TIMI-2910 file (N, C-alpha, C, CB; in pm, 1 decimal, decimal comma, always signed):
<rs>
+----------+----------+----------+----------+----------+----------+----------+----------+----------+----------+----------+----------+------+
!      n_x !      n_y !      n_z !     ca_x !     ca_y !     ca_z !      c_x !      c_y !      c_z !     cb_x !     cb_y !     cb_z ! resn !
+----------+----------+----------+----------+----------+----------+----------+----------+----------+----------+----------+----------+------+
!   -513,1 !   -431,3 !  -1294,8 !   -508,7 !   -537,6 !  -1242,6 !   -460,3 !   -563,9 !  -1049,0 !   -420,4 !   -593,5 !  -1347,1 !  Met !
!   -418,5 !   -470,8 !  -1043,3 !   -361,0 !   -449,0 !   -900,4 !   -481,2 !   -395,7 !   -806,7 !   -230,9 !   -333,8 !   -903,1 !  Leu !
!   -542,5 !   -333,6 !   -897,3 !   -689,6 !   -273,7 !   -825,3 !   -766,8 !   -359,7 !   -805,0 !   -774,5 !   -178,2 !   -896,0 !  Ala !
!   -821,3 !   -445,4 !   -885,9 !   -895,4 !   -569,1 !   -918,4 !   -882,5 !   -667,7 !   -739,3 !   -796,6 !   -661,1 !  -1085,6 !  Gln !
!   -728,4 !   -678,6 !   -698,0 !   -717,4 !   -717,6 !   -614,5 !   -710,2 !   -651,8 !   -491,7 !   -655,1 !   -771,0 !   -639,3 !  Leu !
!   -680,9 !   -524,5 !   -481,6 !   -702,3 !   -427,0 !   -359,6 !   -845,5 !   -494,6 !   -321,0 !   -706,9 !   -238,1 !   -401,1 !  Glu !
!   -907,9 !   -441,4 !   -429,7 !  -1084,9 !   -418,1 !   -432,7 !  -1104,5 !   -582,6 !   -361,3 !  -1181,6 !   -389,9 !   -645,1 !  Arg !
!  -1082,7 !   -668,1 !   -410,2 !  -1093,1 !   -846,0 !   -370,5 !  -1060,2 !   -810,8 !   -200,2 !   -932,1 !   -984,0 !   -472,0 !  Leu !
!   -949,9 !   -781,8 !   -125,7 !   -888,4 !   -784,6 !     +9,9 !   -954,6 !   -685,4 !   +105,8 !   -737,8 !   -753,1 !     +0,6 !  Arg !
!  -1086,5 !   -602,4 !     +6,2 !  -1137,6 !   -555,5 !    +92,0 !  -1294,6 !   -599,1 !   +132,4 !  -1114,6 !   -438,8 !    +62,9 !  Gly !
!  -1337,0 !   -689,5 !    +75,6 !  -1442,1 !   -742,9 !   +122,9 !  -1408,9 !   -808,9 !   +232,0 !  -1504,0 !   -813,4 !    +40,1 !  Tyr !
!  -1509,3 !   -794,4 !   +335,2 !  -1495,7 !   -807,4 !   +490,1 !  -1455,8 !  -1004,7 !   +475,3 !  -1688,6 !   -745,4 !   +598,8 !  Pro !
!  -1522,3 !  -1109,9 !   +419,1 !  -1479,3 !  -1221,8 !   +418,7 !  -1403,2 !  -1251,1 !   +320,7 !  -1559,8 !  -1293,9 !   +429,1 !  Cys !
!  -1339,9 !  -1188,2 !   +248,1 !  -1244,2 !  -1219,6 !   +177,3 !  -1097,5 !  -1191,0 !   +263,3 !  -1265,1 !  -1144,4 !    +47,9 !  Val !
!  -1106,9 !  -1082,0 !   +337,4 !  -1001,3 !  -1065,9 !   +439,7 !  -1007,3 !  -1096,3 !   +560,0 !   -967,5 !   -962,6 !   +450,9 !  Glu !
!  -1107,5 !  -1210,1 !   +605,6 !  -1118,3 !  -1246,3 !   +739,0 !  -1059,5 !  -1370,5 !   +701,8 !  -1260,6 !  -1243,0 !   +814,6 !  Arg !
!  -1065,7 !  -1454,3 !   +573,1 !  -1010,4 !  -1571,4 !   +532,5 !   -860,9 !  -1532,3 !   +541,0 !  -1063,3 !  -1620,9 !   +390,2 !  Arg !
!   -790,0 !  -1439,4 !   +478,3 !   -675,9 !  -1411,0 !   +415,4 !   -577,9 !  -1395,7 !   +536,5 !   -689,8 !  -1286,7 !   +320,3 !  Leu !
!   -642,7 !  -1353,6 !   +638,3 !   -593,4 !  -1310,2 !   +787,2 !   -583,4 !  -1478,0 !   +885,4 !   -741,3 !  -1175,2 !   +869,4 !  Ala !
!   -677,0 !  -1570,7 !   +845,0 !   -670,5 !  -1712,6 !   +900,5 !   -600,2 !  -1793,9 !   +768,3 !   -840,4 !  -1776,8 !   +948,3 !  Ala !
!   -552,5 !  -1751,1 !   +684,7 !   -453,5 !  -1810,1 !   +670,1 !   -528,8 !  -1883,1 !   +524,5 !   -400,4 !  -1894,4 !   +808,6 !  Gly !
!   -638,8 !  -1907,3 !   +531,9 !   -764,0 !  -2011,5 !   +445,3 !   -759,6 !  -1965,1 !   +319,0 !   -937,6 !  -2001,3 !   +495,5 !  Thr !
!   -710,8 !  -1858,0 !   +276,6 !   -719,0 !  -1811,6 !   +142,9 !   -579,1 !  -1745,9 !    +43,3 !   -823,6 !  -1707,0 !   +161,8 !  Leu !
!   -586,6 !  -1757,5 !    -79,4 !   -478,5 !  -1678,2 !   -114,1 !   -549,7 !  -1620,9 !   -251,0 !   -327,0 !  -1764,7 !   -128,9 !  Gly !
!   -485,3 !  -1499,7 !   -287,5 !   -490,9 !  -1457,1 !   -364,4 !   -382,0 !  -1414,5 !   -471,2 !   -545,6 !  -1403,6 !   -322,0 !  Leu !
!   -411,5 !  -1447,9 !   -611,6 !   -308,4 !  -1443,2 !   -718,8 !   -326,1 !  -1331,7 !   -833,0 !   -306,7 !  -1580,3 !   -785,4 !  His !
!   -246,6 !  -1248,6 !   -916,0 !   -273,1 !  -1136,4 !  -1001,7 !   -178,5 !  -1224,3 !  -1071,8 !   -249,6 !   -966,9 !   -964,1 !  Gly !
!   -314,9 !  -1240,6 !  -1187,3 !   -232,4 !  -1317,7 !  -1357,4 !   -277,0 !  -1206,9 !  -1443,2 !   -309,9 !  -1506,9 !  -1440,8 !  Trp !
!   -198,7 !  -1222,4 !  -1537,4 !   -169,4 !  -1098,7 !  -1665,7 !   -186,3 !  -1163,8 !  -1797,8 !     +0,4 !  -1028,4 !  -1668,3 !  Phe !
!   -263,1 !  -1239,5 !  -1872,0 !   -233,9 !  -1279,1 !  -2039,5 !   -265,5 !  -1177,4 !  -2103,8 !   -314,3 !  -1398,4 !  -2109,8 !  Tyr !
!   -117,6 !  -1190,9 !  -2172,7 !   -105,9 !  -1129,4 !  -2297,2 !   -141,6 !  -1192,9 !  -2443,3 !    +18,4 !  -1095,9 !  -2297,5 !  Glu !
!   -251,1 !  -1147,4 !  -2480,3 !   -310,5 !  -1221,8 !  -2602,5 !   -220,2 !  -1216,8 !  -2693,6 !   -436,1 !  -1170,9 !  -2660,2 !  Val !
!   -130,5 !  -1089,6 !  -2715,1 !    -86,3 !  -1081,3 !  -2872,6 !    +49,8 !  -1232,1 !  -2849,1 !     +2,5 !   -864,0 !  -2929,4 !  His !
!   +112,7 !  -1222,0 !  -2750,0 !   +233,6 !  -1304,9 !  -2725,1 !   +191,7 !  -1455,2 !  -2646,4 !   +341,2 !  -1209,1 !  -2627,4 !  Thr !
!    +95,9 !  -1499,2 !  -2608,3 !    +43,6 !  -1582,2 !  -2513,3 !    +98,8 !  -1615,6 !  -2376,1 !    +32,1 !  -1683,7 !  -2570,4 !  Gly !
!   +182,0 !  -1512,8 !  -2383,7 !   +247,7 !  -1499,9 !  -2234,9 !   +131,0 !  -1523,7 !  -2138,1 !   +320,1 !  -1341,4 !  -2202,4 !  Ala !
!   +157,3 !  -1553,7 !  -2021,6 !    +97,6 !  -1567,8 !  -1866,3 !   +207,7 !  -1515,2 !  -1759,1 !    +60,6 !  -1741,3 !  -1826,7 !  Val !
!   +157,9 !  -1405,8 !  -1726,4 !   +261,7 !  -1325,9 !  -1592,9 !   +188,8 !  -1335,0 !  -1482,7 !   +301,6 !  -1152,2 !  -1605,1 !  Leu !
!   +227,2 !  -1305,7 !  -1392,6 !   +190,5 !  -1344,2 !  -1239,4 !   +250,0 !  -1220,5 !  -1167,9 !   +263,9 !  -1501,4 !  -1177,9 !  Glu !
!   +193,6 !  -1149,3 !  -1084,1 !   +245,2 !  -1054,7 !   -989,2 !   +274,7 !  -1087,6 !   -881,3 !   +180,9 !   -967,1 !   -967,4 !  His !
!   +445,1 !  -1045,4 !   -851,6 !   +535,0 !  -1079,7 !   -747,4 !   +549,2 !   -978,5 !   -653,4 !   +658,7 !  -1113,2 !   -795,0 !  Arg !
!   +431,7 !   -991,8 !   -578,8 !   +408,1 !   -890,5 !   -445,2 !   +602,2 !   -786,1 !   -393,4 !   +340,5 !  -1047,6 !   -268,4 !  Pro !
!   +695,0 !   -926,9 !   -404,2 !   +825,2 !   -881,6 !   -346,5 !   +907,7 !   -808,3 !   -467,0 !   +911,1 !  -1014,7 !   -282,4 !  Ala !
!   +878,2 !   -836,5 !   -565,0 !   +940,8 !   -796,8 !   -680,7 !   +822,9 !   -674,4 !   -765,6 !   +977,3 !   -951,0 !   -772,3 !  Asp !
!   +713,9 !   -621,0 !   -680,3 !   +606,8 !   -496,9 !   -761,2 !   +637,2 !   -542,8 !   -872,8 !   +631,8 !   -317,5 !   -753,5 !  Asp !
!   +625,9 !   -682,2 !   -960,2 !   +628,5 !   -675,2 !  -1118,1 !   +533,2 !   -778,6 !  -1134,2 !   +777,2 !   -703,2 !  -1201,3 !  Ala !
!   +495,6 !   -789,2 !  -1265,6 !   +477,7 !   -944,0 !  -1311,3 !   +577,3 !   -969,2 !  -1419,6 !   +322,7 !   -980,6 !  -1371,1 !  Phe !
!   +582,7 !  -1109,8 !  -1388,5 !   +695,7 !  -1210,3 !  -1411,2 !   +619,0 !  -1331,8 !  -1468,3 !   +784,0 !  -1249,4 !  -1268,1 !  Leu !
!   +730,0 !  -1394,7 !  -1615,1 !   +639,5 !  -1547,7 !  -1639,2 !   +633,2 !  -1632,9 !  -1521,1 !   +708,7 !  -1651,7 !  -1756,0 !  Pro !
!   +544,8 !  -1704,6 !  -1527,5 !   +532,5 !  -1817,1 !  -1488,8 !   +645,6 !  -1923,2 !  -1491,3 !   +438,8 !  -1848,9 !  -1547,3 !  Leu !
+----------+----------+----------+----------+----------+----------+----------+----------+----------+----------+----------+----------+------+
</rs>
């Protein structure tokens, strides 16, 4: 999951918009067996429930 976000950040068009503040990326993880949706929180470096 985090590798996918880093890959996206590597695209020049994404990098420019992130730098300009016109784009935000969010990492969500869906646990099929529980139905939980977790969000990556960079400050905590963890996936936490929404």
